[in-house]
Structures are given as C-alpha cells and as structure tokens.
N, C-alpha and C positions, 0 to 999 in steps of 0.2 A: 504493500500500500504506500509506504513512504517513498519507494522508488518511483511509483506512478505519479505521486504528487510532485516530486522533484522534476521528472520529465515534463510534466504539464507546465510547471513554473518556467522551465527553461524555454519551452516553446512559446510561452506568452510574453517573455521578457522583451523581444524586439517590438512587439505591438505596444507594450506599456511605454517603452522608451519613445516610440514614434508619437504616441498620443501626448506624452509628457513634453517633449521638446516643441511640438507644434503649438501647444497651449501656452507654454512659456514664451515662445517667440512672438506669438500673436498678442499676448498681454503686455509685453515689454515695450518701452519706447526705444526703438532701434535708431541709432544715430551713426551716420557715416560722415566723417569730417573732411573727406577729400575725394572729389570726383571731378575729372578733367573733361567732361563732355562738352563744356562751352567752347573750349579751343577746337574741338572737332566741328562745332557749328560754324565757326569762322573760317576754319581751314578747308572744310569739305562741304559746307552747306547743309549738314544734317539738321533735322528739325525733331526735337525730342518728344513732341506729342504725336509723332508718327511711329509706326512699327519699324524699328531699326535692327531687328534680330538678324544676326549674321554680318552686320556692318559695324556695330559698336557694342560696348558692354552695357549701354544705358539707354533707356527711354522711359517715359512716364508709366506705361503699363507694366513694365518689368520691375520698376521701383516698387510699385504697389504689390506686385506678386511676391517680391522679396521681403515684404513687411517693413520696408524702410519708412520710418516716420519723419525723420529729420535728415535732410540732405544739404550739406554745405558744398556749393558748387565752386570749384576752383576757377579763379580768373588768372590766366597764365599767358605770358609770352617770354621768349628767351632774351638773353642780354644783347642780341644783335638787332632787335626791333628798334627802328629809329624813333617811333612815337608810341612808347609803351602805354602811357596814360590813355591815349586815344583808343588804342586797341582794347585795353581793359574795359573801357566804357562801352565799346561795341559789343563785347561779350556779355556785359551786364544787360545791354539793350536786348540781346537775343533771348535771354531768360525772361526779362520783363514782358516781352511779347508773348511768350508761352504762358506766363502767369495770367495775362489779360485774357487769353483765349480759354483758359481752363480754371476758372475760379472755384469750380466744384471739385477739383483734384489737388491743386497745389497753391499755396499762398506764401508770400514772403513775410517773414516775421522779424520784428525788431529786437526781441529779447525773450527771456524765459516765460514771461506772463503770456505773451501772444502765442508763443510756441505751444504751451500746454493747451491753450484754447483751440488751436488749429488741430492738434493731435486728437483731442476729444471729439472733433468733428469728422475724424477719420480721413483727414486730408494730409498731404505732405507739407511739412513746414520747411521752407527754403531760406537759406542765407548764402552770402558770398564769402569766400576766403581768397585773399589776394596772395598769389604765390610768387613772391619776389619783390623786395623793397625798391627795386629799380623802377617800378611802375609809378611811384609817387614823384619821380623826377626831382628828388632833393627839395621837395616843397611840402611843408606840413599842411598847407591849405588843401592840397590834393589828397593827403591822408584823411583829412576831415571829410572831404567830398566822398571818398570811398565808404567811409563809415555811414554817412547820410544816405548812401544808396543801398545799404544793407550788408556791407562787409563787416563781419564780426571777428575775423582774425586777419593778420598779415604775416606771412612767412618773411622774415627779415631779409633773407637772400634766397636766390635759387642757386644753380650751379655757379653762376657768375656772382662776383662780389659787387657791392656798391662802393661808392667813395666813403661810406660811413660804416660799413659792416663787411667782414670777410666771410666767404663761404667755406664750407667743408672742402670742396674741391680745390679751391685756391690755397687754403691753409695746408692741405696735404701735398699738392703737386706743383704749385707755382713758386719757383725759386726766386722770382723777381719781385715778390710781394714786398712792399715798402713798410707795411704795418699789418698787425693782426688785431682782430677784435673790433669793438665799437669805438668810434671817434666821439668827440663831445656832441656832435650833431646826432650821431647814432643813439647816444643816451637820451637826447631830446626826443627822438622818435619813440623810444620805449616809454618815456614818461608821458608823452602825448597820448599814446595808445592806452596807457593806464588811466589817464584822465578821461578819455572818451568812453572807456569800457570795452575796448577792442583787444582781443586776446593776442598776446605776443607768441608767435609760432617759431620754435627753434629747430624745426626740421630744416635740413640743408645748411645750417650755419656751421662755421668752423668751431673747434673746441674753445679757442680764446673768446670768440664772439659769444658762445654759449655761456661761459663763466662770467663774462661782462654783463650779459643779460640777467643772470641769476643775482648778481650783485647790484643791479640797477632797479629791477622791477619791484613794484610794491604789490603786485597782483600775481595769482597763480598763472603759470605759462602752460602752453600745450606743445607737444610735438605732433603735428596734425597727421603725419604719415611717415613713421619711422619704425625701425626694427632694432634688434638686439645684436650688438657687436660680438658678444661672446659666442653667439650661435652662427653668425656669418660675418666674416672680417672684411666688411666694406666700410669705407670712410663715412658713408651716409648713416651708418647705424650708431646707436647710442651705447657708450661704454657704461659699465656698472656704476661708476662714480657719478656719471651724468643722470642715470636712472634714479639713483638715490637722491641726487640734488633736486630733481623734479618732484619726487615724492615729498621731500622736506619742504619744498616750496608750495605744496598743495596742488600741484598741476596734474597733468595726465598725458600718457603716451598712447597715441592712437596707432595701432599696429597696421603696417603697410602690407599689401598682398603681392607686391612685385617679387617674382622669383629671384631676381638679381640681388635682393636684400635678404632672401631666405635661404639660398643655396649657394655654397662656396664654389660649386662647379658651373654655375649658370653662365657666367661671362666667357669662360673658356668654350663652353658648348655653343654659345651664341657666335663667338668669333669663328669657330669652325663652320657653323651653319652659313654665315655670311660669305665666308671664303668659298664654299661650295657653289654659291650663286653669284660669284663675282662678275661673271660675264653679263648677267642680267642687270646687276647694279651699275656696271660701267655704261651699259647701253642707256639706262634711265638717267644717269648723271649727264651723259652727253646730250640727252634730250632736254636738259634744263630742270629736271625735278630736284627739289631740295632733299637733303639727306634723310630727315625724319620721315618724309612722305615715302621715300624709297623703301626704308625699313618697314614702314607700315604695310606697304604693298607686298613686299617679299614675304613677310610673315603671314599675310592673308592668303597668298597663293600656295604656300607650302605648309599647310596646316598639319599634315601628317608628321612632318619632321618636327614642327614646333611642339606637337603633343608630347614628344619624347623628352623635351627640354623642360617641361613645366614641373615646378616643385610640387610635392604632395600637400594636400590640405593639412596634414598633421604638422607641417612646418609653421603654418600660421598659428595653430593652437599651441605649439611648443613655445613660440615667442610670447604669447599671452601668459602661458604658464610660468615661463622664466621670470617675467616681471612680477607676477604674483608671488612667487617663491622668494624673490629678492626683496620686495618692498611692500607687498600686500595687494589685496584685490581692489583697493580704492583708486588705483593709479593707472589703469589700462583701459583702452577702448579700441574702436575700429576706425581706420582711415584708409580705405581700400586702395586709392590711386587708380580706380577703374577709369578707362579711356585715357589714361596717361601712361599706360604700360602696354607693351606689345603682346604680352600674354599674362594669364593669371594662373594661380595654382589649380591643380586637378580638382574637379568638383566645384570650383568657384568660377564657372564660365562667364557669369555676368551678374548684374545686380539682383536678379531673381533668385539667386542661390544663397543669399545670406542665411536662410534657415539652417543650412548644413553646419554653420558654425555653432549654432545653438545645439544642434544634435550632437556634435562632437564634445561640447562642454558638458552636456548631460551624461554622455558616455564615460567621460573622465571623472564623473562624480561631483561636479559642481551643483550647488543647490540653486533654486529659483532666485533667491535674494542676490547672490553673488553674480549670477548670469545677468540679471537686470542691470547691475552696476557696469558690467563689461560691455553689454550691448548699447548702453547709452547713459546710464545714470551717472557715471563718473564724469563724463563730459558735461552733462547738464549742471552738475555741482560747480564745475570750474566756470562755465558760462555765467551762472548766477553770481559767483564770487567776483567776477570782473565787472558786473554791471554797476553803474553809478547810482548810488542810493538817492 
C-alpha cells in the first residue's frame, strides 16, 4: 500500500509543480527592467502591436502571454550616433504611438502608485530606461527632459565612455584612457538623478565608475541587466564585492539573459560561427550594411547553428541563485536584454517564456514569497525608494 501511495505521489508531482508555478507567476507582479525592442523599431520599422513572432523577441501579445506586468523599454543608440538625444526621443515617440493606439493593453506610468493601479487593471505598465549617458549630450536639462517623458533609470555608460563616466569596456581594454570613474560633472549627474527620483543604473560602467557611484548616490542603485563575474568572467559582469556593495546600498541586480554573460565558451563559439560565414559577411559589408545588422541577419539565417550556441536556462537560474546565496533574496530580479541580444538561453525564446523561470525556481525549492521578490518585488522596492516624497 505504501509503495502504491509513493508511486501515485511521484506521478502527481509534475502536475502539482505545473499548477503551482502557473498560479505563482500569474499572481506575481512580473517586472523586466531591460528590453531593447524600441531600437528595433527605429532600425527595422517593426511595430510592436503587430505579431512579430519569428522576427523579434517582443510584441504586445507575447508580453501578455508571458505574464509581464511591468516593462521598462530601453532607449538605446551606440556612441557613434551623431545626434543621440534626437534618436532617443524618436524611440520614445515610437512607444508613445503604440500606447495611444492600445490604451486597453499598455499604459505609461510615472511611478509606483500609477504602476500598481495599471497592474490591477490587468494592463502592462510601461516606463523608459535610457541606456547610455551619452544621450543627455552633457546637458542636465536633457536629463530632466528624459525623466519628464517617462525615463525612470539611466545607464551611466554603454560600451562607450562619456566625458564624465568611464565604461567597463574602456576601463578594461582602453590603454589610452586619461581618467577613470566619475568626473565632478558625473557626480552632478548622479545627484540630479537622485533629486529627480531617477534610478542610477550601473550596468556597463567600469569598476572605478561603479565605486564612485556607490560613494556619491544617496539612493539605492540598480544594475538593470547584469550577471555574475564568478560564474562567467566577462568584464560586463559584477564581481562579488560589487554585488555586496549593491546589497548594502539597498539596490538590486537584474539578471541578464545574454548567453555571452552566462557562458564562458559563448564568445569563442560565436567567433567560430562568424568565421564560418565570413564570405556572407564580406558580401553584406561591401553592400553597405552596418555590422550589427549583418550579425542580426546571419544569426537569423543560420538558426540551427545558433541553437547549439545558446546557454541553458539553468545558467540564468544559477546567476539568480548565486546572488541569493551571496547577499540574500532581496537583491535580485530580471533584466532580460531581449531584442538587444542575438540569441537567448534555451527555453527562453522570447518574452512569452518568462513563466519557465518561475517553474525552475519552484523546482529548486523557492517559496511563493521569495519568487514574488525575484520576479518583481525587489525592483519595485528600489523604484519606490528612489521616488521623491
């Protein structure tokens, strides 16, 4: 009899887990702090209230299917863009047009009070995140303008440094760098962001810039899309002392889905992949296509090869778990980087697949309370802590 009961319990366990994770995911406020679909709208003309399956990681229908309640849309351009502020505003315009057409599905929110109201209405709460301080063009008034348009964080640097803050890429590789960290103007930027209630984002910044931010800010910071250096030794990832500093600051680390930050072998595999298709790349280069569009195209054409390069879903959960074991469950969340990455981990094909993260957390023994924190509660705490009373 006992054996029969045990067998029956084992047979029912997958069903119980399925019901459990689905209910937990549905009830939680799921927040993704970094999605790059807006740069796809300006680069390729994609419209996110259309079905973009097979073309992008993101559209409105798939966000809803994935249970995403709060989406921060990244505003992005690289350091070569001659008019970054203008391009940033064009990307903001593109989302505002979608919002105007779909008030029954998605609404831009100004803060936590509006956010909770929109989520209770079963709509997506939208905000902007500015990915790269170069877009303010050394002008604090432009920072104010971004905030007034709905930007609730700014990543101080992208891969490129600004004149007032050095990036991780430059601090690691640029031997001609004349200074590291924040200048006096850089500290003014951080202080202005604190005064506005705009979250300071330390993803992409160099280590000296990071520590200068920690010593300057009066509010909790975020890393909107970063992973753990101890698990993957990429300069973009956070070292243990940085993770501890963010927890001490009361901030939050939003785990990135990019395989290059999850798997130490990814970039070697990518290099070999691109080398195999060098003839195609040369042809597209001669035709005048820019590098990032060429890579996007090559990755979309050769999906079978790309499939073998993707990191496992477990790598994302391992990063979440590492942060929890190091500093506790209150300091980690999700910052996917969807549509800013050429491929995502296995099982995380697009924004509709967010529930698999909840499923894996349940399988690893996390309870509803802690999962709610990871899925969005921790970020919401930091958002509220930054708001001007």
